[in-house]
C-alpha positions, 0 to 999 in steps of 0.5 A, spaced: 856 786 445 854 792 449 858 798 447 858 805 451 854 808 445 848 803 446 848 804 454 848 812 453 842 811 448 839 806 453 840 811 459 836 816 455 830 812 454 831 812 446 826 807 443 825 810 437 829 807 431 829 814 427 832 818 434 837 812 435 841 815 428 840 822 431 843 820 437 849 816 435 856 819 438 862 819 434 868 815 437 872 821 439 866 823 444 866 816 446 873 816 447 873 823 451 868 821 456 872 814 457 878 819 458 875 823 463 873 818 467 880 815 467 883 822 469 879 822 475 881 815 477 888 817 476 888 823 480 884 820 486 889 815 486 896 819 486 900 819 492 901 826 495 908 827 492 905 826 485 902 832 481 899 831 474 899 836 469 895 836 462 898 842 458 894 844 452 897 842 446 
């Protein structure tokens, strides 16, 4: 099974198992990266009459 973390590590060219443990991305960071991609998709596909607002909580 391919996961986002393993894909990111493979894209960085990490082959040494010692460095793999150092580059592990926490689940929160993975979710954040996926969320950013979805927000960009959402904003690109919205009709001009709609507006997206993300207030800081």
